[in-house]
PALOLO-753548 format. One record per residue (C-alpha): residue number from 1; chain; x, y, z; residue in three letters. Coordinates in pm, whole numbers, plus 50000, padded with zeros to 5 digits. Each point is the difference from the previous one (the first is absolute). Example, Ala and Ser with C-alpha at 12.3 -4.5 7.8 and 13.67 -1.06 7.14 Angstrom:
BEGIN
<node><pos>1</pos><unit>A</unit><east>51230</east><north>49550</north><up>50780</up><code>ALA</code></node>
<node><pos>2</pos><unit>A</unit><east>50137</east><north>50344</north><up>49934</up><code>SER</code></node>
***
This chain:
BEGIN
<node><pos>1</pos><unit>A</unit><east>52148</east><north>51578</north><up>46355</up><code>MET</code></node>
<node><pos>2</pos><unit>A</unit><east>49824</east><north>50186</north><up>50281</up><code>LYS</code></node>
<node><pos>3</pos><unit>A</unit><east>49692</east><north>49780</north><up>49955</up><code>ASN</code></node>
<node><pos>4</pos><unit>A</unit><east>50209</east><north>49683</north><up>50026</up><code>LEU</code></node>
<node><pos>5</pos><unit>A</unit><east>50152</east><north>50123</north><up>50328</up><code>THR</code></node>
<node><pos>6</pos><unit>A</unit><east>49655</east><north>50086</north><up>50138</up><code>LYS</code></node>
<node><pos>7</pos><unit>A</unit><east>49863</east><north>49658</north><up>49901</up><code>ILE</code></node>
<node><pos>8</pos><unit>A</unit><east>50294</east><north>49823</north><up>50162</up><code>ALA</code></node>
<node><pos>9</pos><unit>A</unit><east>49956</east><north>50203</north><up>50321</up><code>ALA</code></node>
<node><pos>10</pos><unit>A</unit><east>49626</east><north>49927</north><up>50009</up><code>LEU</code></node>
<node><pos>11</pos><unit>A</unit><east>50058</east><north>49629</north><up>49943</up><code>ALA</code></node>
<node><pos>12</pos><unit>A</unit><east>50251</east><north>49987</north><up>50285</up><code>LEU</code></node>
<node><pos>13</pos><unit>A</unit><east>49765</east><north>50188</north><up>50233</up><code>ALA</code></node>
<node><pos>14</pos><unit>A</unit><east>49708</east><north>49771</north><up>49909</up><code>ALA</code></node>
<node><pos>15</pos><unit>A</unit><east>50201</east><north>49683</north><up>50059</up><code>SER</code></node>
<node><pos>16</pos><unit>A</unit><east>50122</east><north>50132</north><up>50335</up><code>THR</code></node>
<node><pos>17</pos><unit>A</unit><east>49645</east><north>50090</north><up>50105</up><code>LEU</code></node>
<node><pos>18</pos><unit>A</unit><east>49869</east><north>49662</north><up>49889</up><code>THR</code></node>
<node><pos>19</pos><unit>A</unit><east>50263</east><north>49821</north><up>50207</up><code>ALA</code></node>
<node><pos>20</pos><unit>A</unit><east>49899</east><north>50202</north><up>50307</up><code>CYS</code></node>
<node><pos>21</pos><unit>A</unit><east>49633</east><north>49917</north><up>49956</up><code>VAL</code></node>
<node><pos>22</pos><unit>A</unit><east>50064</east><north>49629</north><up>49946</up><code>GLU</code></node>
<node><pos>23</pos><unit>A</unit><east>50227</east><north>49970</north><up>50304</up><code>GLU</code></node>
<node><pos>24</pos><unit>A</unit><east>49809</east><north>50233</north><up>50235</up><code>GLY</code></node>
<node><pos>25</pos><unit>A</unit><east>49656</east><north>49981</north><up>50152</up><code>SER</code></node>
<node><pos>26</pos><unit>A</unit><east>49682</east><north>50121</north><up>49834</up><code>THR</code></node>
<node><pos>27</pos><unit>A</unit><east>49905</east><north>50217</north><up>50300</up><code>ARG</code></node>
<node><pos>28</pos><unit>A</unit><east>50116</east><north>50348</north><up>50083</up><code>SER</code></node>
<node><pos>29</pos><unit>A</unit><east>50242</east><north>49898</north><up>50272</up><code>GLU</code></node>
<node><pos>30</pos><unit>A</unit><east>50347</east><north>50125</north><up>50083</up><code>PRO</code></node>
<node><pos>31</pos><unit>A</unit><east>50289</east><north>49824</north><up>49830</up><code>THR</code></node>
<node><pos>32</pos><unit>A</unit><east>50122</east><north>49697</north><up>50191</up><code>GLY</code></node>
<node><pos>33</pos><unit>A</unit><east>49656</east><north>49890</north><up>50119</up><code>MET</code></node>
<node><pos>34</pos><unit>A</unit><east>49857</east><north>49680</north><up>49861</up><code>ARG</code></node>
<node><pos>35</pos><unit>A</unit><east>49643</east><north>49896</north><up>50008</up><code>GLU</code></node>
<node><pos>36</pos><unit>A</unit><east>49897</east><north>49733</north><up>50243</up><code>ALA</code></node>
<node><pos>37</pos><unit>A</unit><east>49854</east><north>49685</north><up>49850</up><code>SER</code></node>
<node><pos>38</pos><unit>A</unit><east>49638</east><north>50004</north><up>49890</up><code>SER</code></node>
<node><pos>39</pos><unit>A</unit><east>49925</east><north>49739</north><up>50270</up><code>ALA</code></node>
<node><pos>40</pos><unit>A</unit><east>50139</east><north>50238</north><up>50263</up><code>ALA</code></node>
<node><pos>41</pos><unit>A</unit><east>49800</east><north>50297</north><up>49869</up><code>GLU</code></node>
<node><pos>42</pos><unit>A</unit><east>49679</east><north>49796</north><up>49975</up><code>SER</code></node>
<node><pos>43</pos><unit>A</unit><east>50041</east><north>49867</north><up>50354</up><code>ALA</code></node>
<node><pos>44</pos><unit>A</unit><east>50040</east><north>50354</north><up>50133</up><code>CYS</code></node>
<node><pos>45</pos><unit>A</unit><east>49696</east><north>50120</north><up>49809</up><code>MET</code></node>
<node><pos>46</pos><unit>A</unit><east>49795</east><north>49714</north><up>50146</up><code>SER</code></node>
<node><pos>47</pos><unit>A</unit><east>50127</east><north>50076</north><up>50351</up><code>ALA</code></node>
<node><pos>48</pos><unit>A</unit><east>49899</east><north>50365</north><up>49969</up><code>VAL</code></node>
<node><pos>49</pos><unit>A</unit><east>49656</east><north>49910</north><up>49864</up><code>ASN</code></node>
<node><pos>50</pos><unit>A</unit><east>49944</east><north>49756</north><up>50285</up><code>SER</code></node>
<node><pos>51</pos><unit>A</unit><east>50062</east><north>50286</north><up>50246</up><code>GLN</code></node>
<node><pos>52</pos><unit>A</unit><east>49673</east><north>50149</north><up>49874</up><code>TYR</code></node>
<node><pos>53</pos><unit>A</unit><east>49797</east><north>49683</north><up>49962</up><code>GLY</code></node>
<node><pos>54</pos><unit>A</unit><east>50048</east><north>50001</north><up>49624</up><code>GLY</code></node>
<node><pos>55</pos><unit>A</unit><east>49833</east><north>50342</north><up>49966</up><code>GLN</code></node>
<node><pos>56</pos><unit>A</unit><east>50282</east><north>50199</north><up>49835</up><code>VAL</code></node>
<node><pos>57</pos><unit>A</unit><east>49906</east><north>50149</north><up>49663</up><code>ALA</code></node>
<node><pos>58</pos><unit>A</unit><east>50356</east><north>50012</north><up>49861</up><code>THR</code></node>
<node><pos>59</pos><unit>A</unit><east>50345</east><north>49898</north><up>50120</up><code>ILE</code></node>
<node><pos>60</pos><unit>A</unit><east>50299</east><north>50149</north><up>49821</up><code>ASN</code></node>
<node><pos>61</pos><unit>A</unit><east>50361</east><north>49891</north><up>50028</up><code>VAL</code></node>
<node><pos>62</pos><unit>A</unit><east>50190</east><north>50324</north><up>50049</up><code>LEU</code></node>
<node><pos>63</pos><unit>A</unit><east>50343</east><north>49837</north><up>49993</up><code>SER</code></node>
<node><pos>64</pos><unit>A</unit><east>50173</east><north>49675</north><up>50072</up><code>SER</code></node>
<node><pos>65</pos><unit>A</unit><east>50358</east><north>49918</north><up>50079</up><code>GLU</code></node>
<node><pos>66</pos><unit>A</unit><east>50147</east><north>49655</north><up>49950</up><code>PHE</code></node>
<node><pos>67</pos><unit>A</unit><east>50222</east><north>49846</north><up>50265</up><code>SER</code></node>
<node><pos>68</pos><unit>A</unit><east>50136</east><north>49647</north><up>50030</up><code>GLN</code></node>
<node><pos>69</pos><unit>A</unit><east>49855</east><north>49963</north><up>50351</up><code>ALA</code></node>
<node><pos>70</pos><unit>A</unit><east>49671</east><north>50193</north><up>49994</up><code>ASN</code></node>
<node><pos>71</pos><unit>A</unit><east>49871</east><north>50258</north><up>49757</up><code>SER</code></node>
<node><pos>72</pos><unit>A</unit><east>49830</east><north>50328</north><up>50092</up><code>VAL</code></node>
<node><pos>73</pos><unit>A</unit><east>49678</east><north>50097</north><up>49825</up><code>VAL</code></node>
<node><pos>74</pos><unit>A</unit><east>49838</east><north>50340</north><up>50052</up><code>MET</code></node>
<node><pos>75</pos><unit>A</unit><east>49626</east><north>50012</north><up>49930</up><code>LEU</code></node>
<node><pos>76</pos><unit>A</unit><east>49709</east><north>50244</north><up>49997</up><code>ALA</code></node>
<node><pos>77</pos><unit>A</unit><east>49652</east><north>49880</north><up>50089</up><code>ALA</code></node>
<node><pos>78</pos><unit>A</unit><east>49754</east><north>50234</north><up>49826</up><code>VAL</code></node>
<node><pos>79</pos><unit>A</unit><east>49634</east><north>50007</north><up>50099</up><code>GLY</code></node>
<node><pos>80</pos><unit>A</unit><east>50021</east><north>49830</north><up>50339</up><code>VAL</code></node>
<node><pos>81</pos><unit>A</unit><east>49666</east><north>49931</north><up>50169</up><code>HIS</code></node>
<node><pos>82</pos><unit>A</unit><east>49811</east><north>50132</north><up>49696</up><code>GLY</code></node>
<node><pos>83</pos><unit>A</unit><east>50144</east><north>50352</north><up>50031</up><code>THR</code></node>
<node><pos>84</pos><unit>A</unit><east>50251</east><north>50189</north><up>49789</up><code>ASN</code></node>
<node><pos>85</pos><unit>A</unit><east>50261</east><north>49969</north><up>50278</up><code>LYS</code></node>
<node><pos>86</pos><unit>A</unit><east>50346</east><north>49867</north><up>49909</up><code>THR</code></node>
<node><pos>87</pos><unit>A</unit><east>50229</east><north>49822</north><up>50244</up><code>GLU</code></node>
<node><pos>88</pos><unit>A</unit><east>50360</east><north>49897</north><up>49934</up><code>LYS</code></node>
<node><pos>89</pos><unit>A</unit><east>50171</east><north>49681</north><up>50111</up><code>PHE</code></node>
<node><pos>90</pos><unit>A</unit><east>50349</east><north>49853</north><up>50019</up><code>ARG</code></node>
<node><pos>91</pos><unit>A</unit><east>50015</east><north>49626</north><up>49948</up><code>CYS</code></node>
<node><pos>92</pos><unit>A</unit><east>50301</east><north>49782</north><up>50076</up><code>LEU</code></node>
<node><pos>93</pos><unit>A</unit><east>49958</east><north>49679</north><up>49803</up><code>VAL</code></node>
<node><pos>94</pos><unit>A</unit><east>50200</east><north>49697</north><up>49893</up><code>SER</code></node>
<node><pos>95</pos><unit>A</unit><east>50047</east><north>49961</north><up>49628</up><code>ASN</code></node>
<node><pos>96</pos><unit>A</unit><east>49771</east><north>49696</north><up>49993</up><code>ASP</code></node>
<node><pos>97</pos><unit>A</unit><east>49715</east><north>50209</north><up>50142</up><code>GLY</code></node>
<node><pos>98</pos><unit>A</unit><east>50006</east><north>49947</north><up>50378</up><code>GLN</code></node>
<node><pos>99</pos><unit>A</unit><east>49918</east><north>50331</north><up>50172</up><code>VAL</code></node>
<node><pos>100</pos><unit>A</unit><east>50234</east><north>50053</north><up>50294</up><code>GLN</code></node>
<node><pos>101</pos><unit>A</unit><east>49879</east><north>50344</north><up>50111</up><code>GLU</code></node>
<node><pos>102</pos><unit>A</unit><east>49732</east><north>50246</north><up>49895</up><code>LEU</code></node>
<node><pos>103</pos><unit>A</unit><east>49986</east><north>50350</north><up>50144</up><code>SER</code></node>
<node><pos>104</pos><unit>A</unit><east>49813</east><north>50322</north><up>49924</up><code>ALA</code></node>
<node><pos>105</pos><unit>A</unit><east>50220</east><north>50298</north><up>49918</up><code>VAL</code></node>
<node><pos>106</pos><unit>A</unit><east>49927</east><north>50373</north><up>50016</up><code>GLY</code></node>
<node><pos>107</pos><unit>A</unit><east>49825</east><north>50152</north><up>49700</up><code>ASN</code></node>
***
């Protein structure tokens, strides 16, 4: 009987966890934040890369927050100007990929 109770509890926990994963984002972001569209994230990555003449080794999306008006995407440019330097950016972008504002933020 104890085993049946344990199995039922595990099944309930697994189904609850699965529902959270399916409904939430795949990134490690606080609850309530939604990812911006891939078009928005890509546009921000391109905008950051253009700041360095296309010479950024890697651009990582640190987080993104969906909004009906404009989404916010936080990025890290790693390896700027051929160095190991990393610079962070905040990008305000429409959900169809039009960058409204791009600004460097403190590291």
